[in-house]
Legacy VTK file of the C-alpha trace (Angstrom):
# vtk DataFile Version 3.0
C-alpha trace
ASCII
DATASET POLYDATA
POINTS 256 float
99.463 81.472 101.198
99.056 84.155 98.386
101.694 86.332 100.167
104.012 83.551 100.472
103.793 82.658 96.760
104.208 86.471 95.859
107.241 86.871 98.042
108.961 83.427 96.718
108.464 84.706 93.295
109.887 88.170 93.832
112.914 86.806 95.414
113.905 85.649 92.090
114.751 88.891 90.625
117.301 89.738 93.489
119.501 86.916 91.784
121.506 84.258 93.037
123.276 84.052 96.548
126.296 86.243 96.339
129.782 84.471 96.233
130.877 85.960 99.755
128.007 86.646 102.483
128.083 88.929 105.122
125.843 90.083 108.222
124.451 93.453 108.619
123.238 95.669 111.358
119.631 96.805 110.610
118.390 100.086 112.842
114.392 99.469 112.516
111.453 101.028 114.252
109.995 99.703 117.036
106.545 98.966 115.163
108.175 97.205 112.275
109.477 94.601 114.564
107.342 91.762 114.140
107.162 92.367 109.963
111.242 92.449 109.737
111.359 89.272 112.037
108.964 87.710 109.490
111.018 88.485 106.524
114.295 87.988 107.914
114.593 84.138 106.700
113.336 85.107 103.089
116.219 87.636 102.830
118.762 85.644 103.760
117.370 82.665 101.304
117.336 85.170 98.373
120.706 86.793 99.132
123.014 84.519 101.373
123.134 87.533 103.617
122.160 87.757 107.263
121.059 90.327 109.455
120.604 91.307 112.567
118.076 93.999 114.108
118.353 96.823 116.639
114.751 97.840 117.222
113.720 101.001 118.985
112.374 104.521 118.813
113.303 105.985 115.785
114.758 109.227 117.255
117.112 107.022 119.342
118.291 105.004 116.553
118.810 108.145 114.242
120.947 109.438 117.176
123.116 106.368 117.389
123.870 106.590 113.280
124.810 110.132 113.994
127.209 109.369 116.406
128.697 106.660 114.445
127.276 103.390 115.169
127.873 101.066 112.553
124.447 100.430 111.067
124.332 99.085 107.478
120.498 100.133 106.815
118.149 102.263 108.715
114.329 101.963 108.570
112.881 104.849 110.530
109.117 105.569 111.503
109.433 109.147 110.133
111.174 111.495 107.707
112.612 114.382 109.823
115.033 111.185 111.474
116.275 110.060 108.166
116.475 113.674 106.913
119.095 114.114 109.584
120.980 111.180 108.997
120.850 111.981 105.316
122.306 115.492 105.690
124.908 114.158 107.675
126.324 112.551 104.666
125.486 109.029 106.165
122.918 107.602 103.518
124.151 105.625 100.552
123.489 107.628 97.401
120.526 106.907 95.633
119.574 104.167 98.386
116.717 105.999 100.142
113.091 105.267 99.336
109.637 106.109 101.152
108.629 102.671 101.752
105.556 102.305 104.038
102.576 104.271 105.393
100.752 103.565 109.045
97.618 105.173 110.415
96.810 106.242 114.319
94.300 104.373 116.317
93.341 104.868 120.112
93.014 101.727 121.719
91.712 100.479 125.622
91.960 97.742 127.486
90.191 94.560 126.102
87.828 94.370 129.071
87.323 98.441 129.281
83.805 99.226 130.130
83.753 102.312 128.344
86.109 103.567 125.371
86.235 107.321 123.735
84.983 107.561 120.409
86.997 110.918 119.253
89.219 113.249 120.212
86.886 115.166 122.320
86.072 112.111 124.431
89.701 111.666 125.648
89.057 114.819 128.362
87.431 112.217 130.190
90.377 109.732 130.762
92.741 109.890 133.507
95.829 108.950 131.905
96.857 108.367 128.289
99.869 106.573 127.152
101.804 107.800 124.006
105.266 107.352 123.099
107.493 110.337 124.271
105.945 113.216 122.207
109.065 115.293 122.516
110.968 112.982 120.200
109.743 109.729 119.548
107.652 109.677 115.712
104.617 107.838 117.020
104.311 110.457 119.923
105.182 113.488 117.622
102.294 112.371 115.254
99.835 111.822 118.089
100.467 115.289 119.452
100.273 116.758 116.136
96.874 115.345 115.577
95.497 116.351 119.155
96.895 119.555 118.594
95.006 120.099 115.477
91.793 118.826 117.546
92.675 121.152 119.801
92.641 118.837 122.753
96.465 118.889 123.588
96.736 121.763 126.553
94.114 120.093 128.365
95.306 116.416 127.742
98.921 117.120 128.160
99.081 116.690 132.018
97.223 113.477 131.541
99.974 112.027 128.955
102.051 109.093 130.226
105.064 109.373 127.916
106.885 105.837 126.737
109.992 105.031 125.422
108.697 103.748 122.138
105.102 102.991 120.632
105.291 99.287 121.779
105.919 100.651 125.193
103.033 102.571 125.114
101.016 99.841 123.689
102.289 97.780 126.692
100.924 100.617 129.133
97.666 99.733 127.760
97.957 96.196 127.569
99.029 96.160 131.418
95.933 98.183 132.315
98.120 101.022 133.730
96.720 103.569 131.594
92.797 104.473 130.315
93.991 104.474 126.672
97.089 104.878 124.437
97.542 106.655 120.964
99.591 103.863 118.701
99.885 102.831 115.040
97.065 100.862 113.640
99.907 97.522 112.932
100.994 97.806 116.465
96.929 97.474 117.603
96.613 94.657 115.282
99.131 92.481 116.658
97.914 92.661 120.394
95.079 90.233 122.115
95.009 92.517 124.907
93.738 95.872 123.340
91.010 96.915 121.294
90.726 99.725 118.719
88.227 102.472 120.496
88.371 104.645 116.912
91.010 105.136 114.353
92.115 108.483 113.917
90.743 110.298 110.612
93.439 110.528 108.294
92.421 113.762 107.027
93.384 114.916 110.672
96.444 113.268 111.552
100.027 114.278 109.930
101.054 112.293 107.192
102.754 109.082 108.121
105.725 107.782 105.877
108.423 105.209 106.961
111.800 105.773 104.631
114.308 103.009 104.307
117.967 103.784 103.526
121.434 101.821 103.236
123.637 103.676 105.134
127.617 104.489 104.765
128.907 103.870 108.219
128.349 99.949 108.652
130.600 97.242 108.278
128.589 95.453 105.513
127.237 98.238 103.475
126.361 95.763 100.381
123.939 94.016 102.731
122.284 97.054 103.809
121.700 98.133 99.764
120.433 94.271 99.359
118.256 94.546 102.318
116.790 97.926 101.194
116.233 96.504 97.943
114.420 93.414 99.365
112.255 95.743 101.521
110.840 96.939 97.930
110.039 93.555 96.319
106.305 92.628 95.549
106.668 89.919 98.163
108.129 91.828 101.021
105.193 94.454 100.080
102.827 91.730 100.559
103.612 90.754 103.600
103.758 94.546 104.821
100.512 94.716 103.834
99.508 91.912 105.569
100.461 93.463 108.882
98.435 96.632 108.329
101.191 98.633 106.776
100.276 100.830 103.620
102.281 101.694 100.658
103.656 105.188 100.146
103.322 106.616 96.356
103.930 110.069 96.514
107.527 111.668 95.415
109.656 113.272 98.412
111.431 116.255 98.232
114.850 116.105 99.333
116.068 117.432 102.877
116.984 120.950 103.323
120.646 121.337 103.843
LINES 1 257
256 0 1 2 3 4 5 6 7 8 9 10 11 12 13 14 15 16 17 18 19 20 21 22 23 24 25 26 27 28 29 30 31 32 33 34 35 36 37 38 39 40 41 42 43 44 45 46 47 48 49 50 51 52 53 54 55 56 57 58 59 60 61 62 63 64 65 66 67 68 69 70 71 72 73 74 75 76 77 78 79 80 81 82 83 84 85 86 87 88 89 90 91 92 93 94 95 96 97 98 99 100 101 102 103 104 105 106 107 108 109 110 111 112 113 114 115 116 117 118 119 120 121 122 123 124 125 126 127 128 129 130 131 132 133 134 135 136 137 138 139 140 141 142 143 144 145 146 147 148 149 150 151 152 153 154 155 156 157 158 159 160 161 162 163 164 165 166 167 168 169 170 171 172 173 174 175 176 177 178 179 180 181 182 183 184 185 186 187 188 189 190 191 192 193 194 195 196 197 198 199 200 201 202 203 204 205 206 207 208 209 210 211 212 213 214 215 216 217 218 219 220 221 222 223 224 225 226 227 228 229 230 231 232 233 234 235 236 237 238 239 240 241 242 243 244 245 246 247 248 249 250 251 252 253 254 255
């Protein structure tokens, strides 16, 4: 109830509905599916605009944007993908913001009789699900953690790569693998897995979700409005309820 009140209050700051409403397309990391779908009606109420979402791996969404897909905003699960889009001149000037943070957790099926307690315990598993560690942010983060822990060389052959982090979670839910490394926010919304342990923040790569309005969409004003909406106190309260953290550190601009 408190989050709803905060959201309603913060919407006042976005102003009245525009004279001419439009529909925008938002590319967003798969791990933000639930929270953005919850926020969608409030955005329309606040601005008069509507949005439709394309959820998926940030790597795939960035590729589509670079190929000319007409997205109006992009919420990525890592900075590198947004950096590539920004270097290509596709980010509206001044619109980029580091919006959210997340944590990695190791999950097992709800009925698992045993569960690993740390990175070293993972070597006893037969199969471990990750979002594709070659390109998908959640998998890249997980691989970075396991490399730092000195476990990647022995675990690599046991990894079952998934299309995105939600697909990795689904593999654990279905019992097709012994465990998976996913975001804490994804684990929290599943009733079919339990968290075996949370990856220590000091051992994991820094996880940042940047958001930006893009230049090649059909409704750039909707992209700007949507990113502004995501920064309101009310929207941030909803993100927090879903388990996302805030990002306060300043970002260095991407290398040319």
